[in-house]
Residue frames as a rotation matrix with the C-alpha (Angstrom) as fourth column:
MET 1
-0.424 0.591 -0.686 -19.43
0.832 0.554 -0.037 -10.05
0.358 -0.587 -0.726 21.80
TYR 2
-0.477 0.369 0.798 -22.13
-0.191 -0.929 0.316 -7.53
0.858 -0.002 0.514 22.73
ILE 3
-0.384 0.325 -0.864 -23.12
0.882 0.405 -0.240 -7.28
0.272 -0.855 -0.442 26.42
PRO 4
0.155 0.517 0.842 -25.63
0.315 -0.833 0.454 -4.43
0.936 0.195 -0.292 26.93
GLN 5
0.869 0.251 -0.426 -25.20
0.462 -0.103 0.881 -4.47
0.177 -0.962 -0.206 30.72
LEU 6
0.086 -0.937 -0.339 -21.57
0.899 -0.074 0.432 -3.41
-0.429 -0.342 0.836 30.36
CYS 7
0.108 -0.033 0.994 -22.27
0.808 -0.580 -0.107 -0.43
0.580 0.814 -0.036 28.08
PRO 8
0.903 0.275 0.330 -22.75
0.078 -0.861 0.503 2.17
0.422 -0.428 -0.799 30.85
TYR 9
0.764 -0.644 -0.039 -19.41
0.057 0.008 0.998 1.19
-0.642 -0.765 0.043 32.37
VAL 10
-0.001 -0.811 0.585 -17.31
0.774 0.369 0.514 0.58
-0.633 0.453 0.628 29.25
SER 11
0.492 0.289 0.821 -18.59
0.841 -0.402 -0.362 3.27
0.225 0.869 -0.441 26.87
PRO 12
0.967 -0.134 -0.216 -17.03
-0.052 -0.936 0.349 6.21
-0.248 -0.326 -0.912 28.77
PHE 13
0.137 -0.979 0.154 -13.58
0.213 0.181 0.960 4.79
-0.967 -0.098 0.233 28.02
PHE 14
-0.317 -0.207 0.925 -14.32
0.916 0.187 0.356 5.17
-0.247 0.960 0.131 24.30
TRP 15
0.560 0.641 0.525 -16.31
0.756 -0.654 -0.007 8.39
0.339 0.401 -0.851 24.32
THR 16
0.845 -0.283 -0.454 -14.09
0.104 -0.745 0.659 10.48
-0.525 -0.604 -0.600 26.59
PRO 17
0.746 -0.602 -0.283 -11.02
-0.595 -0.414 -0.689 12.09
0.298 0.683 -0.667 24.95
SER 18
0.772 -0.516 0.371 -8.08
0.186 0.741 0.645 9.71
-0.608 -0.429 0.668 24.73
ILE 19
0.208 -0.796 -0.568 -4.53
-0.807 -0.468 0.360 10.39
-0.552 0.383 -0.740 23.57
LEU 20
-0.590 -0.425 0.687 -4.15
-0.079 0.877 0.474 6.74
-0.804 0.225 -0.551 22.57
LEU 21
0.221 0.773 0.595 -7.29
0.672 0.322 -0.667 6.78
-0.707 0.547 -0.448 20.41
ASN 22
0.828 0.053 -0.558 -6.26
-0.241 -0.865 -0.440 10.06
-0.506 0.499 -0.704 18.80
THR 23
-0.146 -0.977 -0.158 -2.77
-0.735 0.000 0.678 8.72
-0.663 0.215 -0.717 18.08
LEU 24
-0.457 0.035 0.889 -4.08
0.325 0.937 0.131 5.49
-0.828 0.348 -0.439 16.52
TYR 25
0.597 0.768 0.232 -6.50
0.546 -0.178 -0.819 7.40
-0.587 0.616 -0.525 14.29
ALA 26
0.661 -0.417 -0.624 -3.80
-0.562 -0.826 -0.043 9.86
-0.497 0.379 -0.780 13.23
LEU 27
-0.414 -0.881 0.229 -1.27
-0.517 0.434 0.738 7.10
-0.749 0.187 -0.635 12.46
ASN 28
-0.129 0.463 0.877 -3.82
0.558 0.765 -0.322 5.09
-0.820 0.447 -0.357 10.49
ASN 29
0.857 0.513 0.047 -4.69
0.347 -0.507 -0.789 8.05
-0.381 0.693 -0.612 8.29
HIS 30
0.334 -0.832 -0.442 -1.05
-0.684 -0.537 0.494 9.12
-0.649 0.137 -0.748 8.03
ALA 31
-0.489 -0.509 0.708 -0.30
0.038 0.798 0.601 5.73
-0.871 0.321 -0.371 6.45
ARG 32
0.311 0.692 0.651 -3.11
0.762 0.228 -0.606 6.22
-0.568 0.685 -0.456 3.92
PHE 33
0.917 -0.029 -0.397 -1.88
-0.190 -0.908 -0.373 9.66
-0.350 0.418 -0.839 2.93
ALA 34
0.011 -1.000 0.007 1.71
-0.595 -0.001 0.804 8.39
-0.804 -0.013 -0.595 2.80
LYS 35
-0.135 -0.018 0.991 0.68
0.519 0.850 0.086 5.73
-0.844 0.526 -0.105 0.30
SER 36
0.848 0.470 0.244 -0.54
0.464 -0.436 -0.771 8.40
-0.256 0.767 -0.588 -2.12
VAL 37
0.663 -0.682 -0.309 2.76
-0.657 -0.728 0.198 10.29
-0.359 0.072 -0.930 -1.79
ALA 38
-0.213 -0.762 0.612 4.75
-0.280 0.647 0.709 7.06
-0.936 -0.021 -0.351 -2.22
GLN 39
0.351 0.436 0.829 2.73
0.653 0.521 -0.550 6.20
-0.672 0.734 -0.101 -5.33
ILE 40
0.971 -0.021 -0.238 3.79
-0.157 -0.805 -0.572 9.50
-0.180 0.593 -0.785 -6.92
PHE 41
0.171 -0.985 -0.039 7.47
-0.864 -0.169 0.474 8.77
-0.473 -0.047 -0.880 -6.34
MET 42
-0.100 -0.168 0.981 7.06
0.103 0.979 0.178 5.18
-0.990 0.119 -0.080 -7.57
VAL 43
0.691 0.411 0.594 5.67
0.608 0.114 -0.786 6.23
-0.391 0.904 -0.171 -10.95
LEU 44
0.840 -0.485 -0.243 8.28
-0.534 -0.817 -0.217 8.99
-0.093 0.312 -0.945 -11.26
ASN 45
-0.037 -0.869 0.493 10.97
-0.582 0.420 0.697 6.40
-0.812 -0.261 -0.522 -10.53
ARG 46
0.121 0.166 0.979 9.59
0.505 0.839 -0.204 4.04
-0.855 0.519 0.018 -13.17
MET 47
0.944 0.291 0.156 9.32
0.284 -0.471 -0.835 6.80
-0.170 0.832 -0.527 -15.76
SER 48
0.608 -0.772 -0.186 12.83
-0.751 -0.635 0.180 8.14
-0.257 0.030 -0.966 -15.17
CYS 49
-0.020 -0.598 0.801 14.23
-0.149 0.794 0.589 4.60
-0.989 -0.107 -0.105 -15.51
VAL 50
0.276 0.222 0.935 12.91
0.810 0.470 -0.350 4.47
-0.517 0.854 -0.050 -19.09
VAL 51
0.942 0.190 0.277 13.22
0.315 -0.786 -0.532 8.12
0.117 0.588 -0.800 -20.11
LEU 52
0.582 -0.761 0.287 16.57
-0.732 -0.644 -0.223 8.96
0.355 -0.080 -0.931 -18.43
PRO 53
0.947 -0.165 -0.275 18.47
0.236 0.940 0.247 5.67
0.218 -0.299 0.929 -18.13
ALA 54
0.161 -0.973 0.166 21.90
0.410 -0.087 -0.908 7.36
0.898 0.215 0.385 -18.29
VAL 55
-0.604 -0.378 0.701 21.37
-0.364 -0.652 -0.665 9.45
0.709 -0.657 0.257 -15.15
TYR 56
0.389 0.890 -0.240 18.83
-0.178 0.328 0.928 7.20
0.904 -0.318 0.285 -13.41
ASN 57
0.288 -0.319 -0.903 21.14
0.810 0.585 0.051 5.85
0.512 -0.746 0.427 -10.68
LYS 58
-0.774 -0.633 0.008 22.68
0.551 -0.681 -0.483 9.24
0.311 -0.370 0.876 -9.91
LEU 59
-0.452 0.687 0.569 19.29
-0.344 -0.723 0.599 10.96
0.823 0.075 0.563 -9.94
TRP 60
0.557 0.806 -0.202 17.64
-0.163 0.345 0.925 8.55
0.815 -0.482 0.323 -7.50
SER 61
-0.102 -0.639 -0.762 20.63
0.865 0.321 -0.385 8.32
0.491 -0.699 0.520 -5.19
THR 62
-0.957 -0.174 0.232 19.87
0.077 -0.923 -0.377 12.00
0.280 -0.343 0.897 -4.57
MET 63
-0.360 0.911 0.199 16.08
-0.595 -0.389 0.703 11.76
0.718 0.134 0.683 -4.73
THR 64
-0.065 0.381 -0.922 15.59
0.367 0.868 0.333 8.73
0.928 -0.317 -0.196 -2.46
PRO 65
-0.704 -0.174 -0.689 16.38
0.710 -0.135 -0.692 10.52
0.027 -0.976 0.218 0.85
ILE 66
-0.911 0.411 -0.028 14.19
-0.412 -0.911 0.031 13.45
-0.013 0.040 0.999 -0.25
ALA 67
-0.266 0.844 -0.467 11.36
-0.369 0.358 0.858 11.05
0.890 0.401 0.216 -1.13
CYS 68
-0.314 0.105 -0.944 11.59
0.706 0.691 -0.158 9.34
0.635 -0.715 -0.291 2.27
VAL 69
-0.910 -0.051 -0.412 11.38
0.336 -0.673 -0.659 12.66
-0.244 -0.738 0.629 4.11
MET 70
-0.740 0.659 -0.135 8.43
-0.644 -0.636 0.425 13.81
0.194 0.402 0.895 2.01
ILE 71
-0.257 0.645 -0.720 6.56
0.038 0.751 0.659 10.52
0.966 0.142 -0.218 2.49
ILE 72
-0.438 0.039 -0.898 6.82
0.872 0.262 -0.413 11.07
0.219 -0.964 -0.149 6.24
CYS 73
-0.823 -0.046 -0.567 6.19
0.324 -0.857 -0.401 14.83
-0.467 -0.514 0.720 6.37
VAL 74
-0.892 0.451 -0.029 3.70
-0.296 -0.535 0.791 15.64
0.341 0.714 0.611 3.58
PRO 75
-0.348 0.828 -0.439 0.81
0.552 0.559 0.618 13.52
0.757 -0.027 -0.652 5.04
PHE 76
-0.548 0.137 -0.825 0.67
0.765 -0.317 -0.560 15.88
-0.339 -0.938 0.069 8.02
ALA 77
-0.954 0.241 -0.177 -0.84
-0.292 -0.878 0.379 18.42
-0.064 0.413 0.908 5.62
GLY 78
-0.389 0.850 -0.354 -3.90
-0.291 0.251 0.923 16.16
0.874 0.462 0.150 5.52
ILE 79
0.094 0.423 -0.901 -4.16
0.639 0.669 0.380 14.97
0.763 -0.612 -0.208 9.12
TRP 80
-0.838 -0.503 0.213 -3.36
0.176 -0.618 -0.766 18.12
0.517 -0.604 0.606 11.10
ASN 81
-0.249 0.822 0.512 -7.04
-0.760 -0.494 0.423 18.64
0.601 -0.284 0.747 11.91
ILE 82
0.520 0.373 -0.768 -7.28
0.087 0.872 0.482 15.10
0.850 -0.318 0.421 13.33
ILE 83
-0.368 -0.793 -0.486 -4.36
0.622 0.179 -0.762 15.78
0.691 -0.583 0.427 15.66
ILE 84
-0.971 -0.020 0.238 -6.11
-0.132 -0.785 -0.605 18.79
0.199 -0.619 0.760 17.22
SER 85
-0.160 0.987 -0.014 -9.63
-0.728 -0.108 0.677 17.30
0.667 0.119 0.736 17.16
ARG 86
-0.290 0.194 0.937 -11.53
-0.815 0.463 -0.348 15.02
-0.501 -0.865 0.024 19.51
THR 87
-0.554 0.056 -0.830 -11.81
-0.562 0.711 0.423 11.37
0.614 0.701 -0.362 18.44
PHE 88
-0.228 0.543 0.808 -14.33
-0.811 0.353 -0.466 8.78
-0.538 -0.762 0.360 19.55
ILE 89
-0.950 -0.059 0.307 -15.53
0.055 0.935 0.351 5.25
-0.308 0.350 -0.885 18.77
VAL 90
-0.196 0.921 -0.337 -18.60
-0.957 -0.254 -0.139 4.73
-0.213 0.295 0.931 16.58
SER 91
-0.427 0.168 0.888 -20.59
0.000 0.983 -0.186 1.53
-0.904 -0.079 -0.420 16.09
VAL 92
-0.212 0.304 -0.929 -21.28
-0.955 -0.265 0.131 0.55
-0.206 0.915 0.346 12.48
ARG 93
0.459 0.531 -0.712 -23.35
-0.729 0.684 0.040 -2.56
0.508 0.501 0.701 11.73
GLY 94
0.992 0.000 -0.128 -21.97
0.073 0.823 0.563 -4.58
0.106 -0.568 0.816 14.62
GLY 95
0.196 -0.981 -0.019 -18.42
0.891 0.186 -0.414 -3.34
0.410 0.064 0.910 14.16
PHE 96
0.582 -0.097 -0.807 -16.43
0.499 -0.741 0.449 -0.39
-0.642 -0.664 -0.383 15.45
GLY 97
0.216 -0.561 0.799 -14.76
0.809 -0.355 -0.468 2.54
0.546 0.748 0.378 13.79
ILE 98
-0.294 -0.382 -0.876 -13.10
0.788 -0.616 0.005 5.77
-0.541 -0.689 0.482 14.84
ASN 99
0.342 0.404 0.848 -14.54
0.766 -0.642 -0.003 9.18
0.544 0.651 -0.529 14.02
TYR 100
-0.615 -0.606 -0.505 -13.71
0.781 -0.555 -0.286 12.71
-0.107 -0.570 0.815 15.09
ILE 101
0.641 0.727 -0.244 -15.34
0.707 -0.684 -0.182 16.04
-0.299 -0.056 -0.953 15.85
LYS 102
0.133 -0.657 0.742 -13.62
0.828 -0.337 -0.448 18.59
0.545 0.674 0.499 13.60
ALA 103
-0.058 -0.264 -0.963 -11.85
0.768 -0.628 0.126 21.36
-0.638 -0.732 0.239 15.47
VAL 104
-0.676 -0.106 -0.729 -11.70
-0.363 -0.813 0.455 23.28
-0.641 0.573 0.511 12.17
PRO 105
0.177 0.917 0.358 -15.04
-0.161 0.386 -0.908 22.68
-0.971 0.103 0.216 10.40
TRP 106
0.698 0.161 -0.697 -13.89
-0.676 -0.174 -0.717 23.19
-0.237 0.972 -0.012 6.80
ALA 107
-0.253 -0.918 -0.304 -10.78
-0.956 0.287 -0.069 20.96
0.151 0.273 -0.950 7.07
SER 108
0.691 0.589 0.419 -12.44
-0.637 0.770 -0.031 17.58
-0.341 -0.245 0.907 6.58
LEU 109
-0.186 -0.769 0.612 -10.37
-0.326 0.636 0.699 14.42
-0.927 -0.069 -0.369 6.30
SER 110
0.281 0.382 0.881 -12.30
0.630 0.619 -0.469 13.27
-0.724 0.686 -0.067 3.22
MET 111
0.979 0.057 -0.195 -11.49
-0.088 -0.745 -0.661 16.51
-0.183 0.665 -0.724 1.38
PHE 112
0.223 -0.972 -0.076 -7.75
-0.878 -0.234 0.418 16.17
-0.424 -0.026 -0.905 1.97
GLN 113
-0.205 -0.261 0.943 -7.87
0.006 0.964 0.267 12.46
-0.979 0.061 -0.196 1.14
SER 114
0.712 0.533 0.458 -9.62
0.480 0.107 -0.871 13.24
-0.513 0.839 -0.179 -2.15
ILE 115
0.818 -0.457 -0.350 -6.97
-0.561 -0.770 -0.305 15.83
-0.130 0.445 -0.886 -3.05
PHE 116
-0.123 -0.924 0.362 -4.10
-0.731 0.331 0.597 13.44
-0.671 -0.191 -0.716 -2.31
ILE 117
-0.088 0.126 0.988 -5.65
0.288 0.953 -0.096 10.51
-0.953 0.276 -0.120 -4.18
ILE 118
0.886 0.434 0.166 -6.66
0.295 -0.249 -0.923 12.53
-0.359 0.866 -0.348 -7.26
THR 119
0.547 -0.776 -0.315 -3.13
-0.804 -0.591 0.060 13.99
-0.233 0.221 -0.947 -7.38
ALA 120
-0.331 -0.671 0.664 -1.62
-0.439 0.732 0.521 10.49
-0.835 -0.120 -0.537 -7.17
LEU 121
0.316 0.538 0.782 -4.00
0.495 0.610 -0.619 9.27
-0.810 0.582 -0.074 -9.88
SER 122
0.953 0.028 -0.302 -3.00
-0.206 -0.671 -0.713 12.15
-0.223 0.741 -0.633 -12.16
PHE 123
0.075 -0.996 -0.055 0.70
-0.918 -0.091 0.385 11.41
-0.389 0.021 -0.921 -11.71
THR 124
-0.243 -0.123 0.962 0.05
-0.033 0.992 0.118 7.70
-0.970 -0.003 -0.245 -12.30
PHE 125
0.684 0.593 0.424 -1.82
0.414 0.163 -0.896 8.36
-0.601 0.788 -0.134 -15.56
ILE 126
0.857 -0.370 -0.358 0.70
-0.509 -0.713 -0.482 10.87
-0.077 0.596 -0.800 -16.94
CYS 127
-0.060 -0.975 0.213 3.87
-0.893 0.148 0.426 8.99
-0.446 -0.165 -0.880 -15.95
THR 128
-0.096 0.086 0.992 2.51
0.104 0.992 -0.076 5.61
-0.990 0.096 -0.104 -17.05
SER 129
0.883 0.453 0.125 1.48
0.195 -0.111 -0.974 7.04
-0.428 0.885 -0.187 -20.43
VAL 130
0.587 -0.743 -0.322 4.96
-0.810 -0.544 -0.219 8.52
-0.012 0.389 -0.921 -20.99
THR 131
-0.255 -0.709 0.657 6.67
-0.666 0.622 0.412 5.31
-0.701 -0.332 -0.631 -19.84
LEU 132
0.220 0.433 0.874 4.51
0.304 0.821 -0.484 3.11
-0.927 0.372 0.049 -22.05
TYR 133
0.967 0.129 -0.221 5.06
-0.140 -0.456 -0.879 5.41
-0.214 0.880 -0.423 -25.04
LYS 134
0.229 -0.963 -0.142 8.84
-0.966 -0.243 0.089 5.25
-0.120 0.117 -0.986 -24.61
LEU 135
-0.258 -0.279 0.925 8.74
-0.305 0.932 0.196 1.46
-0.917 -0.231 -0.326 -24.26
ILE 136
0.646 0.583 0.493 6.78
0.304 0.396 -0.867 1.15
-0.700 0.710 0.079 -27.50
LEU 137
0.896 -0.305 -0.322 9.35
-0.444 -0.602 -0.664 3.31
0.009 0.738 -0.675 -29.33
LEU 138
0.120 -0.898 0.424 12.28
-0.582 0.282 0.763 1.10
-0.804 -0.338 -0.488 -28.26
PRO 139
-0.298 -0.299 -0.907 13.95
-0.944 0.232 0.234 -0.73
0.140 0.926 -0.351 -31.22
GLY 140
-0.701 0.088 -0.707 13.39
0.055 0.996 0.069 -4.09
0.711 0.009 -0.704 -29.54
ARG 141
-0.023 0.793 0.608 9.98
-0.749 -0.417 0.515 -3.89
0.663 -0.443 0.604 -27.90
ILE 142
-0.971 -0.213 -0.106 9.61
-0.071 0.683 -0.727 -5.65
0.227 -0.698 -0.679 -24.55
LYS 143
-0.269 0.963 -0.009 5.97
-0.316 -0.080 0.946 -6.69
0.910 0.257 0.325 -24.75
SER 144
0.025 0.257 -0.966 6.03
0.754 0.630 0.187 -8.53
0.657 -0.733 -0.178 -21.43
ALA 145
-0.772 -0.357 -0.525 7.14
0.618 -0.614 -0.491 -5.32
-0.147 -0.704 0.695 -19.69
GLU 146
-0.842 0.510 0.177 4.42
-0.356 -0.770 0.529 -3.36
0.406 0.382 0.830 -21.49
LYS 147
0.000 0.878 -0.478 1.73
0.082 0.476 0.875 -5.83
0.997 -0.039 -0.072 -20.40
SER 148
-0.162 -0.135 -0.977 2.99
0.935 0.296 -0.196 -5.88
0.316 -0.946 0.078 -16.82
LEU 149
-0.963 -0.236 -0.134 3.09
0.264 -0.927 -0.266 -2.08
-0.061 -0.292 0.955 -16.71
CYS 150
-0.558 0.821 0.121 -0.45
-0.419 -0.405 0.813 -1.75
0.716 0.402 0.570 -18.07
PHE 151
0.129 0.626 -0.769 -1.85
0.411 0.673 0.616 -4.37
0.903 -0.395 -0.170 -15.68
THR 152
-0.422 -0.380 -0.823 -0.10
0.901 -0.078 -0.426 -2.86
0.097 -0.922 0.376 -12.66
SER 153
-0.999 -0.009 0.050 -1.12
0.007 -0.999 -0.037 0.71
0.050 -0.036 0.998 -13.45
ILE 154
-0.334 0.942 -0.030 -4.76
-0.337 -0.089 0.937 -0.17
0.880 0.323 0.348 -14.18
SER 155
0.112 0.369 -0.923 -5.06
0.640 0.684 0.351 -2.30
0.760 -0.630 -0.160 -11.03
ILE 156
-0.616 -0.403 -0.677 -3.49
0.782 -0.411 -0.468 0.29
-0.090 -0.818 0.569 -8.73
SER 157
-0.926 0.318 0.202 -5.56
-0.235 -0.907 0.349 3.05
0.295 0.275 0.915 -10.32
PHE 158
-0.104 0.934 -0.342 -8.70
0.069 0.349 0.934 1.00
0.992 0.073 -0.101 -9.65
THR 159
-0.043 0.043 -0.998 -7.91
0.956 0.293 -0.028 0.80
0.291 -0.955 -0.054 -5.92
PHE 160
-0.895 -0.308 -0.322 -7.31
0.388 -0.893 -0.226 4.56
-0.218 -0.327 0.919 -5.84
VAL 161
-0.706 0.685 0.180 -10.56
-0.253 -0.481 0.839 5.26
0.661 0.547 0.513 -7.70
LEU 162
0.011 0.726 -0.688 -12.57
0.594 0.548 0.589 3.21
0.804 -0.415 -0.425 -5.19
VAL 163
-0.278 -0.187 -0.942 -11.24
0.933 -0.286 -0.218 5.27
-0.229 -0.940 0.254 -2.30
ALA 164
-0.991 -0.135 0.001 -11.62
0.130 -0.950 0.284 8.52
-0.037 0.281 0.959 -4.23
ILE 165
-0.401 0.912 0.083 -15.32
0.112 -0.040 0.993 7.84
0.909 0.408 -0.086 -4.88
THR 166
0.236 0.513 -0.826 -16.09
0.865 0.276 0.419 7.26
0.443 -0.813 -0.378 -1.20
GLN 167
-0.441 -0.488 -0.753 -14.07
0.804 -0.588 -0.091 10.28
-0.398 -0.646 0.651 -0.06
ILE 168
-0.953 0.155 0.259 -15.64
0.033 -0.799 0.600 12.61
0.300 0.581 0.757 -2.62
LEU 169
-0.052 0.987 -0.154 -19.10
0.354 0.162 0.921 11.46
0.934 -0.006 -0.358 -1.52
PHE 170
0.136 0.041 -0.990 -18.21
0.991 0.009 0.137 12.13
0.014 -0.999 -0.039 2.12
ALA 171
-0.710 -0.560 -0.426 -16.82
0.579 -0.809 0.099 15.57
-0.400 -0.177 0.899 1.24
THR 172
-0.967 0.247 -0.061 -19.56
-0.230 -0.746 0.625 16.79
0.109 0.619 0.778 -1.12
CYS 173
-0.224 0.934 -0.279 -22.74
-0.269 0.216 0.939 14.85
0.937 0.285 0.203 -0.27
PRO 174
-0.761 -0.082 0.643 -23.79
-0.643 -0.030 -0.765 15.07
0.082 -0.996 -0.030 3.40
SER 175
0.237 0.950 0.202 -27.06
-0.945 0.274 -0.180 13.24
-0.226 -0.148 0.963 2.68
CYS 176
0.455 -0.120 -0.882 -25.08
-0.492 0.792 -0.361 10.23
0.743 0.598 0.302 1.35
ARG 177
-0.563 -0.774 0.291 -23.40
-0.649 0.196 -0.735 9.53
0.512 -0.603 -0.612 4.70
SER 178
0.597 0.796 0.099 -25.18
-0.744 0.503 0.441 6.31
0.301 -0.337 0.892 5.54
ASP 179
0.382 -0.419 0.824 -24.10
-0.475 0.676 0.563 3.01
-0.793 -0.606 0.059 7.08
GLU 180
0.829 -0.027 0.558 -23.82
0.433 0.663 -0.611 1.59
-0.353 0.748 0.562 3.57
LEU 181
0.785 -0.568 0.247 -21.32
-0.167 -0.578 -0.799 4.29
0.596 0.586 -0.548 2.59
TYR 182
0.368 -0.653 0.662 -19.28
-0.908 -0.098 0.408 3.61
-0.201 -0.751 -0.629 5.74
ILE 183
0.513 -0.135 0.848 -19.16
0.001 0.988 0.157 -0.09
-0.859 -0.080 0.507 4.84
LEU 184
0.900 -0.170 0.402 -18.18
0.419 0.084 -0.904 0.76
0.120 0.982 0.147 1.25
GLN 185
0.648 -0.693 0.315 -15.45
-0.648 -0.719 -0.249 3.00
0.400 -0.043 -0.916 2.61
PHE 186
0.339 -0.514 0.788 -14.04
-0.635 0.493 0.594 0.18
-0.694 -0.702 -0.160 4.77
LEU 187
0.647 -0.049 0.761 -14.00
0.434 0.844 -0.315 -2.16
-0.627 0.534 0.567 1.76
ALA 188
0.913 -0.301 0.277 -12.39
0.100 -0.492 -0.865 0.50
0.396 0.817 -0.419 -0.44
PHE 189
0.468 -0.773 0.429 -9.63
-0.875 -0.473 0.102 1.17
0.124 -0.423 -0.898 2.09
ASP 190
0.421 -0.301 0.856 -9.03
-0.236 0.874 0.424 -2.58
-0.876 -0.381 0.297 2.58
THR 191
0.791 -0.102 0.603 -8.58
0.588 0.399 -0.703 -2.93
-0.169 0.911 0.376 -1.18
PHE 192
0.820 -0.471 0.325 -6.40
-0.284 -0.828 -0.483 0.19
0.496 0.304 -0.813 -1.16
THR 193
0.470 -0.639 0.609 -4.22
-0.814 -0.047 0.579 -1.25
-0.341 -0.768 -0.542 1.62
VAL 194
0.082 -0.423 0.903 -3.64
-0.100 0.897 0.430 -4.81
-0.992 -0.125 0.031 0.38
GLY 195
0.917 0.398 0.016 -4.10
-0.022 0.092 -0.996 -4.17
-0.397 0.913 0.093 -3.34
SER 196
0.500 -0.794 -0.345 -0.47
-0.854 -0.389 -0.344 -3.25
0.139 0.467 -0.873 -4.04
ALA 197
-0.332 -0.634 0.698 0.83
-0.731 0.641 0.235 -6.42
-0.597 -0.433 -0.676 -2.36
ILE 198
0.309 0.534 0.787 -1.57
0.129 0.796 -0.591 -8.62
-0.942 0.284 0.177 -4.35
ILE 199
0.962 0.036 -0.270 -0.64
-0.246 -0.312 -0.918 -6.87
-0.117 0.949 -0.292 -7.61
LEU 200
0.122 -0.992 -0.028 3.07
-0.989 -0.124 0.081 -7.32
-0.084 0.018 -0.996 -6.84
ILE 201
-0.295 -0.181 0.938 2.57
-0.331 0.941 0.078 -11.05
-0.896 -0.287 -0.338 -6.30
LEU 202
0.620 0.645 0.447 0.54
0.210 0.412 -0.887 -11.40
-0.756 0.643 0.120 -9.51
THR 203
0.945 -0.223 -0.239 3.07
-0.318 -0.459 -0.830 -9.55
0.075 0.860 -0.505 -11.67
ASN 204
0.020 -0.992 0.128 6.30
-0.998 -0.028 -0.060 -10.92
0.064 -0.127 -0.990 -10.17
LYS 205
0.594 0.248 -0.765 6.78
-0.405 0.914 -0.019 -14.55
0.695 0.321 0.644 -11.19
HIS 206
-0.363 -0.830 -0.423 9.82
0.059 0.433 -0.900 -15.16
0.930 -0.351 -0.108 -8.97
LEU 207
-0.766 0.142 0.627 8.06
-0.632 -0.351 -0.691 -13.78
0.122 -0.926 0.358 -5.89
ARG 208
0.298 0.954 -0.026 4.93
-0.948 0.299 0.106 -15.78
0.109 -0.007 0.994 -6.68
THR 209
0.374 -0.230 -0.899 6.94
-0.189 0.930 -0.316 -18.96
0.908 0.288 0.304 -7.12
SER 210
-0.679 -0.732 -0.061 8.85
-0.054 0.133 -0.990 -18.49
0.732 -0.669 -0.129 -3.87
ILE 211
-0.563 0.537 0.628 5.62
-0.825 -0.316 -0.469 -17.97
-0.054 -0.782 0.621 -1.92
PHE 212
0.365 0.924 0.111 3.34
-0.892 0.382 -0.242 -20.64
-0.266 -0.010 0.964 -3.35
THR 213
0.551 -0.220 -0.805 5.72
-0.379 0.793 -0.477 -23.34
0.743 0.568 0.354 -4.61
SER 214
0.755 -0.301 0.582 7.01
-0.497 0.315 0.808 -25.82
-0.427 -0.900 0.088 -2.03
SER 215
0.243 -0.769 -0.592 10.53
-0.812 0.172 -0.557 -26.82
0.530 0.616 -0.582 -2.92
LYS 216
0.989 0.080 -0.125 11.53
-0.019 0.903 0.430 -30.40
0.147 -0.423 0.894 -2.14
LYS 217
0.402 -0.890 0.215 14.83
-0.752 -0.188 0.631 -31.00
-0.521 -0.416 -0.745 -0.46
ARG 218
0.593 -0.288 -0.752 17.23
-0.538 0.553 -0.636 -32.86
0.599 0.782 0.173 -2.65
LYS 219
0.928 -0.316 0.196 19.05
0.065 0.657 0.751 -35.84
-0.366 -0.685 0.630 -1.22
ILE 220
0.453 -0.860 -0.236 22.81
-0.868 -0.364 -0.337 -35.45
0.204 0.357 -0.911 -1.29
VAL 221
0.977 -0.155 0.144 24.77
0.124 0.972 0.199 -38.64
-0.171 -0.176 0.969 -1.83
ASN 222
0.378 -0.922 -0.081 28.50
-0.920 -0.365 -0.140 -38.63
0.100 0.127 -0.987 -1.22
ILE 223
0.991 -0.127 0.037 30.48
0.126 0.991 0.045 -41.78
-0.042 -0.040 0.998 -2.00
THR 224
0.398 -0.917 0.037 34.13
-0.917 -0.396 0.051 -41.97
-0.032 -0.054 -0.998 -1.00
VAL 225
0.980 -0.143 -0.136 36.27
0.116 0.975 -0.189 -44.88
0.160 0.169 0.972 -2.16
THR 226
0.442 -0.873 0.205 39.74
-0.874 -0.369 0.316 -45.42
-0.200 -0.319 -0.927 -0.65
ALA 227
0.732 -0.278 -0.622 42.25
-0.147 0.827 -0.542 -47.92
0.665 0.488 0.565 -2.03
ARG 228
0.692 -0.515 0.506 44.52
-0.560 0.058 0.826 -49.74
-0.455 -0.855 -0.248 0.46
GLN 229
-0.214 -0.891 -0.401 47.83
-0.976 0.175 0.132 -51.46
-0.047 0.419 -0.907 -0.18
SER 230
-0.595 0.010 0.804 46.32
-0.250 0.948 -0.197 -54.86
-0.764 -0.318 -0.562 0.63
GLY 231
-0.971 0.238 0.007 44.10
0.066 0.240 0.969 -54.50
0.229 0.941 -0.248 -2.42
ARG 232
-0.277 0.917 -0.288 40.94
0.958 0.242 -0.154 -54.05
-0.072 -0.319 -0.945 -0.39
PHE 233
-0.579 0.199 0.791 38.68
0.201 -0.905 0.375 -51.06
0.790 0.376 0.484 -0.78
SER 234
-0.583 0.425 -0.693 37.03
0.733 -0.094 -0.674 -49.05
-0.351 -0.900 -0.257 1.96
SER 235
-0.523 0.485 0.701 33.93
0.423 -0.566 0.707 -47.08
0.740 0.666 0.091 1.03
THR 236
-0.748 0.342 -0.569 32.10
0.429 -0.405 -0.808 -44.38
-0.507 -0.848 0.156 2.95
GLN 237
-0.522 0.662 0.538 28.58
0.591 -0.174 0.788 -43.41
0.615 0.729 -0.300 1.91
THR 238
-0.829 0.308 -0.466 26.57
0.199 -0.616 -0.762 -40.44
-0.522 -0.725 0.450 3.09
TYR 239
-0.469 0.753 0.462 22.86
0.765 0.085 0.639 -40.04
0.441 0.653 -0.616 2.26
């Protein structure tokens, strides 16, 4: 709801520096960077399962705590400039977004995001290629696993490419920064955020069945028959 009369009174709450606004913006972008780091460990996990099955469990019992720490810590390499910069609300086509005034001019968020996403894409391509190659060489080929791997990798890569395109444009083409590009960026990040969950549902039959199939409760019928000395029978029925 847009009420022009309230703008002079409400807008200062959004324009003036706010720790809450800065924290929300930093956490939002931290999650995006963390997804790129998590994607790298996911494809490494998948590849090691096929290439090194004998030491897979031992390897990842050691690597999992390291991966968790890196997923939390590494994204700060991309958002440190946000933490020390001033954030504010911007209006885009009737909606709202958060932007920031860079404290360090060269350290743009789009540049770091592009580096993280391109790195994750490179790991995805290399690890998926090695994994698929090893699956094909198996004596008994598992074609369903090969199809699922190809579909998952292509779909996830597509969501990463969408975000990479928008971030590269923001980083390298100042004249391209229009409302249309902001809208495209929002759509790309929405796809980037929910894409993995949708892909997981599409590729996992058991998960898909448990979500979309309504199971009917079965009626349980217990019949107990007791014989008495008088020759009569007493029956108990439970439905």
